Backbone as ProteinMPNN parsed JSONL, in Angstrom:
{"seq_chain_A": "MKIEDLRMVIDEREKKSGIPDLLKEVGVKVEMTNLPVGDYIVASETVVERKSVHDFISSVFDGRLFDQCSRLREHFEHPAIIIEGNVDEIAQITENPLVFYGAVSAVVLDFKIPVVPTPNASNTAKLLVAMCARQGKTKGPFLKKIRKSGDTHRQQLSVLCSLPGVGEKLASRMLEKFGSPSNSLNASLAELSKIEGMGESRAQKIRKLLDTEIKGDKKTNQKTLHDI", "coords_chain_A": {"N_chain_A": [[67.416, 87.977, 78.959], [65.6, 91.046, 78.915], [66.766, 94.396, 78.41], [65.168, 96.273, 79.542], [64.295, 95.076, 81.829], [66.306, 95.27, 83.607], [67.871, 96.61, 86.559], [69.504, 99.108, 88.436], [71.198, 100.426, 91.286], [72.519, 103.515, 91.966], [75.194, 105.636, 92.96], [74.767, 109.042, 93.924], [76.829, 110.803, 93.286], [77.794, 109.935, 90.897], [76.435, 111.083, 88.833], [77.643, 113.188, 87.399], [79.402, 111.846, 85.781], [78.05, 111.006, 83.593], [77.278, 108.454, 83.048], [74.933, 107.309, 84.343], [72.887, 108.535, 82.774], [73.433, 107.43, 80.279], [72.813, 104.786, 80.781], [70.069, 104.988, 81.32], [69.171, 105.745, 78.813], [69.301, 103.417, 77.316], [67.389, 101.931, 78.477], [67.652, 100.866, 81.063], [66.535, 100.539, 84.4], [67.052, 103.002, 86.675], [68.102, 103.911, 89.885], [68.849, 106.574, 91.866], [70.875, 107.363, 94.629], [72.456, 108.007, 97.834], [75.173, 106.168, 98.205], [76.801, 104.285, 100.688], [78.851, 102.534, 100.24], [80.729, 101.758, 97.402], [79.862, 102.484, 93.882], [78.031, 101.572, 91.987], [75.425, 99.388, 92.347], [74.751, 96.433, 91.043], [73.528, 94.039, 91.401], [72.193, 91.956, 94.068], [74.434, 91.111, 95.52], [76.542, 92.211, 94.183], [78.71, 94.778, 93.631], [80.061, 97.757, 92.229], [82.917, 99.744, 92.057], [83.758, 102.682, 90.542], [86.506, 104.231, 89.023], [88.383, 106.908, 87.667], [91.487, 106.873, 85.844], [93.118, 108.842, 86.905], [91.898, 109.39, 89.408], [92.172, 106.914, 90.613], [94.946, 106.68, 91.077], [95.292, 108.908, 92.731], [93.79, 108.069, 94.911], [95.384, 106.089, 95.909], [97.581, 107.441, 96.972], [96.36, 109.067, 98.928], [95.302, 107.247, 100.649], [92.7, 106.299, 100.416], [91.987, 104.185, 98.706], [92.556, 101.469, 99.649], [91.08, 101.361, 101.95], [88.535, 101.601, 100.887], [88.486, 99.227, 99.409], [88.532, 97.339, 101.464], [86.017, 97.791, 102.634], [84.321, 97.253, 100.5], [84.795, 94.519, 100.142], [84.014, 93.619, 102.629], [81.239, 94.004, 102.761], [80.019, 93.047, 100.418], [79.601, 90.187, 98.365], [80.53, 89.941, 95.774], [82.467, 92.132, 94.781], [83.768, 94.653, 92.512], [86.173, 96.57, 90.654], [86.245, 99.224, 88.43], [88.482, 100.717, 86.243], [88.625, 103.59, 84.599], [89.557, 105.126, 81.56], [92.531, 106.396, 79.866], [95.311, 104.495, 80.148], [97.816, 105.214, 79.389], [98.262, 107.69, 80.327], [99.311, 107.495, 82.799], [102.049, 107.95, 83.19], [102.139, 110.686, 83.097], [100.937, 111.427, 85.392], [102.17, 110.296, 87.631], [105.586, 109.896, 88.656], [106.529, 107.383, 88.955], [105.401, 104.636, 87.52], [105.019, 102.163, 88.707], [103.727, 102.568, 91.059], [101.048, 102.723, 90.375], [100.615, 100.155, 89.149], [101.429, 98.513, 91.199], [99.493, 99.037, 93.109], [97.206, 98.096, 91.789], [97.868, 95.392, 91.68], [97.83, 94.783, 94.412], [95.115, 95.149, 95.004], [93.955, 93.107, 93.453], [95.318, 90.735, 94.279], [95.608, 90.802, 97.127], [93.125, 91.686, 98.133], [91.43, 90.254, 96.603], [89.769, 91.314, 94.606], [88.441, 91.836, 91.458], [89.835, 93.819, 88.819], [88.849, 95.894, 86.26], [89.619, 97.372, 83.212], [88.355, 100.183, 81.359], [87.929, 102.177, 78.408], [86.38, 104.529, 78.284], [83.374, 106.402, 79.296], [81.149, 105.422, 77.889], [81.827, 102.765, 77.284], [82.122, 101.827, 79.858], [79.468, 101.923, 80.727], [78.351, 99.958, 79.069], [79.659, 97.692, 80.058], [78.657, 97.607, 82.674], [75.952, 97.097, 82.152], [76.194, 94.542, 81.054], [77.173, 93.133, 83.278], [75.053, 93.41, 85.048], [73.034, 92.061, 83.66], [73.858, 89.431, 83.814], [73.136, 88.596, 86.302], [70.493, 87.873, 86.444], [66.939, 88.054, 87.224], [66.274, 89.978, 90.069], [64.563, 90.219, 93.049], [63.204, 92.846, 95.034], [64.885, 95.548, 96.871], [68.345, 96.501, 96.374], [69.81, 97.727, 98.255], [71.746, 97.857, 101.259], [71.922, 97.929, 104.84], [74.41, 99.777, 105.849], [76.826, 100.807, 107.968], [78.798, 103.729, 108.446], [82.298, 103.476, 108.309], [83.991, 103.275, 111.343], [86.095, 102.214, 112.488], [89.044, 102.524, 113.888], [91.407, 101.019, 113.893], [91.151, 99.532, 111.518], [91.237, 101.612, 109.654], [93.817, 102.525, 110.105], [95.301, 100.337, 109.23], [94.635, 100.463, 106.536], [95.922, 102.79, 105.713], [98.652, 102.038, 105.942], [98.675, 99.919, 104.172], [98.738, 101.17, 101.77], [101.33, 101.513, 101.115], [104.123, 100.474, 99.049], [104.147, 97.048, 98.291], [103.072, 96.246, 100.689], [100.826, 94.352, 102.4], [97.828, 93.413, 104.211], [98.625, 91.736, 106.343], [101.339, 92.342, 106.716], [101.098, 95.041, 107.292], [99.782, 94.875, 109.73], [101.794, 93.783, 111.318], [103.582, 95.889, 111.286], [102.163, 97.837, 112.696], [102.004, 96.544, 115.13], [104.655, 96.468, 115.906], [105.549, 99.19, 115.837], [103.488, 100.714, 116.862], [101.862, 102.844, 115.85], [100.58, 104.344, 112.76], [101.984, 106.694, 112.171], [104.456, 106.405, 113.566], [105.338, 104.168, 112.197], [105.703, 105.106, 109.589], [107.797, 106.787, 110.008], [109.852, 105.146, 110.642], [113.178, 103.821, 110.458], [115.261, 102.553, 107.738], [116.655, 100.303, 108.614], [115.11, 99.529, 110.821], [112.649, 98.918, 109.629], [113.409, 96.786, 108.01], [113.768, 94.725, 109.801], [111.303, 93.699, 110.393], [109.238, 90.867, 110.311], [108.938, 89.196, 107.267], [109.236, 91.479, 105.768], [111.845, 92.312, 104.645], [114.898, 93.632, 103.21], [114.865, 94.74, 100.627], [112.145, 95.412, 100.096], [111.759, 97.18, 102.182], [113.498, 99.205, 101.405], [112.179, 100.173, 99.125], [109.914, 101.255, 100.292], [110.996, 103.304, 101.917], [112.146, 104.833, 99.925], [109.899, 105.719, 98.513], [108.664, 107.266, 100.503], [110.598, 109.173, 101.055], [111.337, 110.472, 98.711], [111.401, 113.497, 96.98], [108.952, 115.259, 95.175], [109.376, 116.546, 91.971], [108.905, 119.291, 89.671], [106.08, 120.96, 88.11], [103.642, 121.479, 90.324], [101.101, 122.551, 90.115], [100.356, 121.906, 87.538], [100.186, 119.134, 87.699], [98.049, 118.858, 89.47], [96.015, 119.863, 87.935], [95.613, 117.915, 86.003], [94.207, 115.983, 87.334], [91.539, 116.419, 86.988], [90.837, 116.003, 84.445], [89.248, 113.985, 83.4]], "CA_chain_A": [[66.718, 89.026, 79.711], [65.513, 92.331, 78.247], [67.418, 95.489, 79.126], [64.123, 96.968, 80.305], [64.098, 94.372, 83.096], [67.484, 95.485, 84.452], [67.766, 97.685, 87.542], [70.743, 99.406, 89.161], [71.198, 101.495, 92.276], [73.73, 104.265, 91.629], [75.54, 106.729, 93.858], [74.443, 110.371, 93.395], [78.024, 111.467, 92.777], [78.101, 109.44, 89.559], [75.676, 111.829, 87.831], [78.525, 113.992, 86.557], [80.136, 110.978, 84.855], [77.226, 110.796, 82.422], [76.939, 107.033, 82.905], [73.504, 107.053, 84.625], [72.076, 108.942, 81.625], [73.649, 106.435, 79.23], [72.061, 103.593, 81.171], [68.65, 105.289, 81.145], [68.885, 105.815, 77.377], [69.104, 102.073, 76.753], [66.238, 101.312, 79.118], [67.909, 100.336, 82.409], [65.879, 101.252, 85.497], [68.118, 103.585, 87.497], [67.701, 104.536, 91.158], [69.954, 107.364, 92.378], [70.844, 107.557, 96.078], [73.797, 108.148, 98.406], [75.661, 104.854, 98.593], [77.921, 104.315, 101.625], [79.906, 101.669, 99.704], [80.653, 101.55, 95.968], [79.187, 103.448, 93.02], [76.946, 100.929, 91.245], [74.99, 98.072, 92.811], [74.119, 95.836, 89.869], [72.791, 92.873, 91.89], [72.139, 91.977, 95.528], [75.77, 90.917, 96.095], [77.544, 92.698, 93.235], [78.879, 96.224, 93.681], [81.168, 98.225, 91.402], [83.531, 101.042, 92.341], [84.336, 103.21, 89.298], [87.515, 105.267, 89.213], [89.207, 107.291, 86.529], [92.91, 106.575, 86.072], [93.626, 109.897, 87.786], [91.372, 109.208, 90.762], [92.731, 105.684, 91.168], [96.279, 106.988, 91.597], [95.112, 109.817, 93.868], [93.27, 107.305, 96.053], [96.513, 105.333, 96.46], [98.402, 108.348, 97.769], [95.673, 109.611, 100.105], [94.892, 106.149, 101.523], [91.293, 105.92, 100.245], [91.779, 102.976, 97.908], [92.529, 100.208, 100.375], [89.942, 101.419, 102.864], [87.375, 101.293, 100.06], [88.541, 97.798, 99.089], [88.141, 96.605, 102.674], [84.579, 97.917, 102.816], [83.672, 96.521, 99.403], [84.912, 93.093, 100.439], [83.302, 93.33, 103.877], [79.789, 94.086, 102.646], [79.489, 92.429, 99.215], [80.271, 88.941, 97.984], [81.156, 90.083, 94.457], [82.853, 93.506, 94.445], [84.653, 94.831, 91.36], [86.618, 97.943, 90.438], [86.464, 99.632, 87.041], [89.388, 101.845, 86.053], [88.186, 104.176, 83.327], [90.436, 106.13, 80.982], [93.72, 106.017, 79.103], [96.402, 104.165, 81.075], [99.05, 105.864, 78.929], [98.403, 108.941, 81.069], [99.924, 107.217, 84.099], [103.372, 108.585, 83.242], [101.953, 112.119, 83.313], [100.375, 111.636, 86.722], [103.161, 109.912, 88.641], [106.902, 109.618, 88.097], [106.786, 105.945, 89.079], [104.213, 103.853, 87.132], [104.853, 100.997, 89.571], [102.754, 102.926, 92.092], [99.752, 102.323, 89.822], [100.521, 98.71, 88.957], [101.54, 97.897, 92.514], [98.181, 99.148, 93.755], [96.315, 97.162, 91.094], [98.249, 94.051, 92.138], [97.355, 94.617, 95.789], [93.66, 95.003, 94.958], [93.624, 91.802, 92.883], [95.907, 89.611, 95.012], [95.373, 90.878, 98.571], [91.705, 91.832, 98.437], [90.675, 89.343, 95.721], [88.775, 92.096, 93.882], [88.841, 92.004, 90.062], [89.971, 95.18, 88.3], [88.548, 95.86, 84.828], [89.824, 98.676, 82.567], [87.496, 100.606, 80.258], [88.52, 103.398, 77.841], [85.535, 105.721, 78.419], [82.097, 106.219, 79.985], [80.268, 104.594, 77.065], [82.196, 101.36, 77.477], [81.799, 101.494, 81.249], [78.034, 101.665, 80.767], [78.12, 98.654, 78.435], [80.13, 96.666, 80.989], [77.703, 97.547, 83.784], [74.761, 96.413, 81.649], [76.526, 93.116, 80.932], [77.271, 92.578, 84.621], [73.7, 93.365, 85.616], [72.273, 91.052, 82.934], [74.3, 88.102, 84.236], [72.607, 88.254, 87.619], [69.118, 87.407, 86.401], [66.001, 88.932, 87.921], [66.438, 90.017, 91.524], [63.432, 90.888, 93.67], [63.489, 93.68, 96.196], [65.975, 96.518, 96.731], [69.709, 96.007, 96.548], [70.471, 98.48, 99.318], [71.987, 97.216, 102.556], [72.192, 98.85, 105.933], [75.859, 99.787, 106.04], [77.259, 101.928, 108.792], [80.064, 104.33, 108.071], [83.401, 102.854, 109.039], [84.562, 104.061, 112.422], [87.106, 101.33, 113.044], [90.343, 103.196, 113.778], [92.432, 100.031, 113.538], [90.99, 99.238, 110.098], [91.706, 102.776, 108.911], [95.273, 102.555, 110.212], [95.802, 99.302, 108.328], [94.444, 100.943, 105.166], [96.992, 103.755, 105.449], [99.904, 101.318, 105.744], [98.535, 99.062, 102.987], [98.991, 101.974, 100.578], [102.774, 101.47, 100.851], [104.457, 99.438, 98.07], [104.465, 95.713, 98.779], [102.544, 96.021, 102.042], [99.464, 93.844, 102.498], [97.236, 93.585, 105.54], [99.418, 91.031, 107.356], [102.553, 93.12, 106.981], [100.656, 96.277, 107.94], [99.489, 94.525, 111.128], [103.081, 93.62, 111.996], [104.159, 97.229, 111.453], [101.455, 98.475, 113.806], [102.37, 95.84, 116.365], [106.03, 96.822, 116.283], [105.783, 100.627, 116.002], [102.418, 101.289, 117.662], [100.961, 103.74, 115.125], [101.009, 104.6, 111.389], [102.981, 107.766, 112.181], [105.742, 105.813, 113.931], [105.725, 103.235, 111.133], [106.182, 105.883, 108.444], [109.058, 107.432, 110.395], [110.85, 104.118, 110.97], [114.354, 103.812, 109.591], [115.408, 101.402, 106.852], [117.074, 99.165, 109.436], [113.979, 99.113, 111.644], [111.664, 98.285, 108.746], [113.963, 95.523, 107.503], [113.705, 93.699, 110.841], [109.942, 93.172, 110.507], [109.09, 89.569, 109.66], [108.298, 89.23, 105.966], [109.491, 92.747, 105.092], [113.031, 92.219, 103.807], [115.57, 94.905, 102.964], [114.448, 95.281, 99.331], [110.836, 96.054, 100.253], [111.96, 98.322, 103.082], [114.127, 100.265, 100.605], [111.145, 100.756, 98.269], [109.046, 102.071, 101.143], [111.71, 104.512, 102.304], [112.327, 105.642, 98.718], [108.622, 106.371, 98.251], [108.385, 108.264, 101.532], [111.644, 110.203, 101.13], [111.563, 111.135, 97.428], [110.716, 114.772, 96.794], [108.37, 115.383, 93.84], [109.858, 117.714, 91.234], [108.035, 119.688, 88.569], [105.006, 121.931, 88.364], [102.558, 120.857, 91.081], [99.82, 123.032, 89.612], [100.045, 121.142, 86.336], [99.781, 117.806, 88.134], [96.727, 118.947, 90.062], [95.054, 120.1, 86.864], [95.327, 116.672, 85.271], [93.306, 115.139, 88.115], [90.147, 116.707, 86.65], [90.685, 115.921, 82.989], [88.208, 113.034, 82.995]], "C_chain_A": [[66.727, 90.335, 78.925], [66.173, 93.41, 79.101], [66.405, 96.227, 80.002], [63.863, 96.327, 81.662], [65.246, 94.621, 84.081], [67.286, 96.695, 85.364], [69.089, 97.862, 88.257], [70.493, 100.507, 90.173], [72.547, 102.198, 92.151], [73.948, 105.419, 92.6], [75.311, 108.081, 93.174], [75.638, 111.052, 92.741], [78.422, 111.011, 91.379], [77.34, 110.19, 88.461], [76.59, 112.564, 86.867], [79.33, 113.163, 85.566], [79.363, 110.771, 83.556], [76.753, 109.364, 82.247], [75.481, 106.741, 83.257], [72.595, 107.424, 83.46], [72.224, 107.948, 80.477], [72.853, 105.166, 79.514], [70.558, 103.794, 80.965], [68.268, 105.257, 79.664], [68.628, 104.44, 76.768], [68.003, 101.302, 77.475], [66.448, 100.727, 80.498], [67.173, 101.182, 83.439], [66.954, 101.71, 86.474], [67.526, 104.237, 88.739], [68.913, 105.243, 91.742], [69.784, 107.565, 93.887], [72.277, 107.772, 96.56], [74.25, 106.783, 98.923], [76.836, 104.98, 99.561], [79.109, 103.486, 101.147], [79.694, 101.503, 98.207], [79.881, 102.627, 95.225], [77.968, 102.864, 92.302], [76.639, 99.57, 91.881], [74.194, 97.455, 91.673], [73.37, 94.548, 90.197], [72.898, 92.872, 93.405], [73.518, 91.835, 96.161], [76.885, 91.385, 95.16], [77.576, 94.216, 93.245], [80.131, 96.602, 92.888], [81.618, 99.597, 91.874], [84.183, 101.513, 91.043], [85.327, 104.32, 89.618], [88.15, 105.626, 87.879], [90.646, 106.915, 86.851], [93.49, 107.583, 87.065], [93.184, 109.678, 89.228], [91.943, 107.954, 91.408], [94.093, 105.964, 91.801], [96.179, 107.927, 92.798], [94.668, 109.058, 95.112], [94.346, 106.416, 96.676], [97.296, 106.229, 97.417], [97.686, 108.876, 99.011], [95.077, 108.521, 100.999], [93.459, 105.685, 101.349], [91.124, 104.533, 99.646], [91.618, 101.722, 98.747], [91.439, 100.185, 101.454], [88.66, 101.08, 102.108], [87.325, 99.806, 99.718], [88.099, 96.952, 100.283], [86.638, 96.626, 102.864], [83.797, 97.213, 101.711], [83.652, 95.029, 99.709], [84.102, 92.707, 101.675], [81.797, 93.192, 103.659], [79.188, 93.403, 101.416], [80.297, 91.2, 98.835], [81.037, 89.089, 96.678], [81.461, 91.55, 94.143], [83.755, 93.526, 93.207], [85.031, 96.298, 91.268], [86.825, 98.16, 88.942], [87.414, 100.818, 87.03], [89.142, 102.384, 84.651], [89.179, 105.232, 82.832], [91.633, 105.535, 80.266], [94.895, 105.751, 80.05], [97.738, 104.76, 80.627], [99.3, 107.171, 79.671], [99.072, 108.753, 82.426], [101.251, 107.948, 84.255], [103.274, 110.088, 83.473], [101.493, 112.434, 84.735], [101.382, 111.342, 87.827], [104.489, 109.573, 87.98], [107.222, 108.128, 88.112], [105.514, 105.153, 88.752], [103.98, 102.632, 88.01], [103.907, 101.284, 90.732], [101.366, 102.469, 91.649], [99.627, 100.808, 89.763], [100.679, 97.944, 90.269], [100.212, 97.916, 93.248], [97.182, 98.195, 93.118], [96.591, 95.731, 91.56], [97.734, 93.777, 93.542], [95.843, 94.402, 95.823], [93.272, 93.596, 94.506], [94.081, 90.651, 93.775], [95.582, 89.628, 96.506], [93.887, 90.927, 98.917], [90.821, 90.906, 97.6], [89.527, 90.056, 95.022], [89.237, 92.264, 92.434], [88.865, 93.471, 89.651], [89.799, 95.122, 86.784], [88.77, 97.253, 84.23], [88.788, 98.943, 81.478], [88.036, 101.929, 79.715], [87.702, 104.661, 78.078], [84.198, 105.364, 79.071], [81.155, 105.306, 79.208], [80.56, 103.113, 77.261], [81.953, 100.911, 78.916], [80.32, 101.144, 81.377], [77.706, 100.298, 80.174], [78.536, 97.514, 79.373], [79.154, 96.499, 82.155], [76.42, 96.827, 83.371], [75.013, 94.912, 81.567], [76.598, 92.445, 82.296], [75.896, 92.419, 85.251], [72.89, 92.25, 84.971], [72.637, 89.637, 83.366], [73.624, 87.647, 85.521], [71.203, 87.668, 87.574], [68.224, 88.361, 87.172], [66.197, 88.834, 89.429], [65.3, 90.819, 92.134], [63.9, 91.74, 94.851], [64.665, 94.61, 95.961], [67.33, 95.872, 96.967], [70.375, 96.631, 97.777], [70.6, 97.676, 100.612], [72.149, 98.301, 103.607], [73.669, 98.761, 106.272], [76.245, 101.022, 106.824], [78.61, 102.445, 108.308], [81.176, 103.775, 108.945], [83.941, 103.786, 110.115], [85.66, 103.279, 113.128], [88.489, 101.935, 112.823], [91.429, 102.224, 113.344], [92.371, 99.699, 112.049], [91.505, 100.383, 109.245], [93.225, 102.885, 108.955], [95.91, 101.518, 109.288], [95.716, 99.768, 106.88], [95.532, 101.926, 104.765], [98.292, 103.025, 105.125], [99.858, 100.413, 104.518], [98.749, 99.838, 101.691], [100.473, 102.013, 100.22], [103.096, 100.328, 99.893], [104.818, 98.104, 98.726], [103.913, 95.38, 100.148], [101.084, 95.577, 101.96], [98.991, 93.963, 103.934], [98.054, 92.902, 106.638], [100.663, 91.829, 107.732], [102.208, 94.435, 107.674], [100.368, 96.025, 109.417], [100.781, 94.381, 111.923], [103.746, 94.967, 112.234], [103.493, 97.95, 112.613], [101.841, 97.853, 115.144], [103.744, 96.266, 116.855], [106.18, 98.302, 116.642], [104.649, 101.352, 116.729], [101.437, 102.183, 116.937], [101.452, 103.904, 113.685], [102.111, 105.662, 111.326], [104.367, 107.228, 112.516], [106.255, 104.884, 112.836], [106.327, 103.974, 109.951], [107.507, 106.573, 108.732], [110.165, 106.439, 110.733], [111.999, 104.133, 109.963], [114.37, 102.565, 108.72], [115.76, 100.157, 107.651], [115.924, 98.626, 110.26], [112.921, 98.396, 110.812], [112.128, 96.906, 108.3], [113.836, 94.382, 108.507], [112.312, 93.084, 111.005], [109.837, 91.876, 109.715], [108.327, 89.705, 108.341], [108.559, 90.496, 105.17], [110.664, 92.627, 104.123], [113.603, 93.585, 103.491], [115.101, 95.554, 101.66], [113.123, 96.024, 99.433], [110.944, 97.286, 101.138], [112.577, 99.506, 102.324], [113.103, 100.958, 99.708], [110.232, 101.675, 99.062], [109.725, 103.384, 101.499], [111.918, 105.433, 101.101], [111.053, 106.405, 98.393], [108.373, 107.505, 99.234], [109.367, 109.429, 101.504], [111.856, 110.986, 99.837], [110.74, 112.407, 97.32], [110.229, 114.872, 95.355], [108.863, 116.668, 93.188], [108.88, 118.037, 90.119], [106.966, 120.641, 89.029], [103.831, 121.25, 89.034], [101.193, 121.294, 90.56], [99.388, 122.258, 88.387], [99.532, 119.765, 86.701], [98.376, 117.819, 88.711], [95.66, 119.128, 88.989], [94.664, 118.817, 86.167], [94.359, 115.771, 86.031], [91.847, 115.347, 87.729], [89.89, 116.621, 85.143], [89.552, 115.027, 82.565], [86.923, 113.33, 83.749]], "O_chain_A": [[67.746, 90.698, 78.336], [66.149, 93.357, 80.331], [66.746, 96.74, 81.068], [63.279, 96.955, 82.546], [65.167, 94.23, 85.245], [66.627, 97.668, 84.999], [69.728, 96.883, 88.643], [69.682, 101.405, 89.948], [73.595, 101.556, 92.221], [73.0, 106.091, 93.008], [75.62, 108.246, 91.994], [75.487, 111.787, 91.764], [79.282, 111.622, 90.745], [77.58, 109.953, 87.277], [76.351, 112.569, 85.66], [79.883, 113.708, 84.612], [79.946, 110.404, 82.535], [75.915, 109.088, 81.389], [74.833, 105.984, 82.534], [71.633, 106.709, 83.178], [71.252, 107.655, 79.78], [72.293, 104.552, 78.606], [69.86, 102.893, 80.499], [67.183, 104.802, 79.304], [67.844, 104.303, 75.829], [67.714, 100.156, 77.13], [65.522, 100.145, 81.062], [67.187, 102.41, 83.358], [67.682, 100.889, 87.033], [66.573, 105.012, 88.656], [69.903, 104.594, 92.079], [68.697, 107.893, 94.362], [73.211, 107.72, 95.759], [73.767, 106.307, 99.95], [77.781, 105.716, 99.276], [80.239, 103.7, 101.588], [78.598, 101.145, 97.778], [79.325, 103.548, 95.823], [76.995, 103.571, 92.041], [77.51, 98.703, 91.94], [73.087, 97.903, 91.371], [72.649, 94.022, 89.349], [73.615, 93.694, 93.975], [73.753, 92.384, 97.237], [78.042, 90.998, 95.328], [76.587, 94.866, 92.908], [81.122, 95.873, 92.876], [80.803, 100.499, 92.066], [85.055, 100.834, 90.502], [85.026, 105.234, 90.386], [88.423, 104.75, 87.058], [90.982, 106.667, 88.01], [94.259, 107.218, 87.954], [93.99, 109.768, 90.155], [92.175, 107.93, 92.616], [94.361, 105.538, 92.925], [96.904, 107.756, 93.777], [95.107, 109.355, 96.223], [94.234, 106.031, 97.84], [97.63, 105.824, 98.531], [98.324, 109.111, 100.037], [94.421, 108.828, 101.995], [93.022, 104.774, 102.052], [90.222, 103.79, 100.034], [90.646, 100.985, 98.578], [90.941, 99.12, 101.821], [87.802, 100.361, 102.62], [86.256, 99.196, 99.734], [87.379, 95.966, 100.123], [86.04, 95.608, 103.214], [82.734, 96.645, 101.96], [82.628, 94.362, 99.556], [83.569, 91.6, 101.755], [81.15, 92.36, 104.297], [77.976, 93.196, 101.364], [81.521, 91.177, 98.967], [82.07, 88.447, 96.484], [80.776, 92.151, 93.316], [84.421, 92.538, 92.897], [84.301, 97.168, 91.745], [87.499, 97.373, 88.276], [87.185, 101.81, 87.722], [89.417, 101.718, 83.653], [89.588, 106.116, 83.585], [91.729, 104.322, 80.084], [95.412, 106.675, 80.678], [98.688, 104.804, 81.409], [100.411, 107.7, 79.651], [99.366, 109.725, 83.121], [101.545, 108.499, 85.316], [104.211, 110.701, 83.984], [101.641, 113.557, 85.216], [101.441, 112.049, 88.833], [104.518, 109.028, 86.876], [108.086, 107.666, 87.367], [104.642, 105.01, 89.609], [102.865, 102.113, 88.06], [103.346, 100.361, 91.323], [100.605, 101.904, 92.435], [98.656, 100.239, 90.263], [100.127, 96.856, 90.429], [99.843, 96.954, 93.92], [96.397, 97.556, 93.819], [95.665, 94.958, 91.804], [97.26, 92.679, 93.834], [95.349, 93.569, 96.582], [92.387, 92.968, 95.086], [93.33, 89.704, 94.005], [95.309, 88.579, 97.089], [93.442, 90.29, 99.873], [89.622, 90.785, 97.849], [88.445, 89.493, 94.859], [90.327, 92.788, 92.202], [88.024, 94.263, 90.078], [90.515, 94.389, 86.102], [88.168, 98.22, 84.696], [88.392, 98.027, 80.757], [88.555, 102.734, 80.489], [88.259, 105.758, 78.076], [83.92, 104.2, 79.359], [80.439, 104.502, 79.805], [79.641, 102.305, 77.389], [81.618, 99.753, 79.162], [79.961, 100.181, 82.055], [76.877, 99.566, 80.715], [77.848, 96.498, 79.468], [78.864, 95.378, 82.571], [75.867, 96.042, 84.141], [74.166, 94.107, 81.955], [76.138, 91.315, 82.457], [75.613, 91.416, 85.907], [72.134, 91.562, 85.658], [71.802, 88.736, 83.289], [73.547, 86.45, 85.797], [70.759, 87.04, 88.536], [68.695, 89.361, 87.712], [66.275, 87.74, 89.988], [65.096, 91.978, 91.773], [64.85, 91.401, 95.557], [65.369, 94.479, 94.96], [67.455, 94.857, 97.652], [71.379, 96.122, 98.274], [69.703, 96.93, 101.002], [72.473, 99.447, 103.294], [74.124, 97.803, 106.897], [76.014, 102.149, 106.386], [79.448, 101.685, 107.825], [81.019, 103.624, 110.157], [84.3, 104.932, 109.841], [86.095, 103.638, 114.222], [89.039, 101.872, 111.724], [92.277, 102.566, 112.52], [93.405, 99.596, 111.389], [92.145, 100.151, 108.22], [93.854, 103.284, 107.975], [96.925, 101.785, 108.645], [96.617, 99.502, 106.085], [96.011, 101.909, 103.631], [98.961, 103.354, 104.145], [100.889, 100.165, 103.892], [98.922, 99.237, 100.63], [100.839, 102.49, 99.146], [102.411, 99.305, 99.916], [105.682, 98.042, 99.601], [104.249, 94.34, 100.714], [100.219, 96.329, 101.511], [99.675, 94.547, 104.775], [98.164, 93.431, 107.745], [100.996, 91.971, 108.908], [102.947, 94.891, 108.546], [100.674, 96.866, 110.262], [100.854, 94.81, 113.075], [104.396, 95.171, 113.259], [104.163, 98.596, 113.418], [101.984, 98.545, 116.152], [103.975, 96.408, 118.055], [106.846, 98.643, 117.619], [104.829, 102.489, 117.167], [100.284, 102.285, 117.354], [102.62, 103.634, 113.405], [103.049, 105.551, 110.536], [105.342, 107.551, 111.837], [107.457, 104.819, 112.578], [107.326, 103.541, 109.377], [108.254, 106.905, 107.812], [111.281, 106.835, 111.07], [111.81, 104.419, 108.781], [113.593, 101.635, 108.935], [115.224, 99.078, 107.396], [115.768, 97.412, 110.394], [112.363, 97.386, 111.242], [111.332, 95.97, 108.222], [113.8, 93.213, 108.123], [112.159, 92.065, 111.679], [110.297, 91.801, 108.576], [107.225, 90.252, 108.298], [108.15, 90.588, 104.013], [110.498, 92.818, 102.918], [112.884, 94.584, 103.5], [114.956, 96.775, 101.591], [112.988, 97.135, 98.919], [110.305, 98.307, 100.881], [112.227, 100.66, 102.57], [113.143, 102.177, 99.543], [109.824, 102.732, 98.581], [109.118, 104.451, 101.4], [111.873, 106.657, 101.231], [111.099, 107.583, 98.042], [107.923, 108.582, 98.843], [109.017, 110.547, 101.885], [112.482, 112.045, 99.853], [109.529, 112.395, 97.543], [110.985, 114.606, 94.42], [108.78, 117.746, 93.777], [108.122, 117.176, 89.672], [106.944, 121.075, 90.181], [103.092, 120.514, 88.38], [100.242, 120.512, 90.56], [98.203, 121.979, 88.206], [98.574, 119.272, 86.107], [97.596, 116.898, 88.471], [94.548, 118.616, 89.11], [93.509, 118.645, 85.779], [93.751, 114.882, 85.434], [90.995, 114.539, 88.099], [88.872, 117.096, 84.639], [88.945, 115.242, 81.516], [85.921, 112.643, 83.554]]}, "name": "protein", "num_of_chains": 1, "seq": "MKIEDLRMVIDEREKKSGIPDLLKEVGVKVEMTNLPVGDYIVASETVVERKSVHDFISSVFDGRLFDQCSRLREHFEHPAIIIEGNVDEIAQITENPLVFYGAVSAVVLDFKIPVVPTPNASNTAKLLVAMCARQGKTKGPFLKKIRKSGDTHRQQLSVLCSLPGVGEKLASRMLEKFGSPSNSLNASLAELSKIEGMGESRAQKIRKLLDTEIKGDKKTNQKTLHDI"}
């Protein structure tokens, strides 16, 4: 298939990444719009969420990541996540690199979404072209009618799934036992350990994450979030 035959629908917010312009330069037909799910629709059932290393880690801490994964999986048969940038910067962003790798593991194992690293925007563009080319010619628009998530229970599960070692089943048990995410996050080590499938080791990791105070220059950490 010729590159000129390829077509992608791209979220407006991706303009600043420079990737849409790179795609246009090689001849890909690009349609910019506001996507409710994902950043790049490269085929009727293939959507890609692109995150810088910095944004990926930020999305773990603010609960966005797992909510996004749920919506990607809910609406598309073949979702994928691209993590763009230098993974060596992880140590500068978070004191515990396991936060990053734990989240990647959850995305791959719990949500069954492949995660592909790329070093920069140019390589991300090449990967998107390759993914689009594999799909063959697709007639008609890729856009789906997707309503914004208003499912409180789903959002609560997403918050708890951001904890280390907590998948959707364990998050459901936490909600069932404690009634709300707030109560779950305030539960003691002993209370967490009693949840089926939790175990004391996992409960200790959760309490350590929630109770550890971040040291260092917060302004410096915030600045690094916009480096890419």
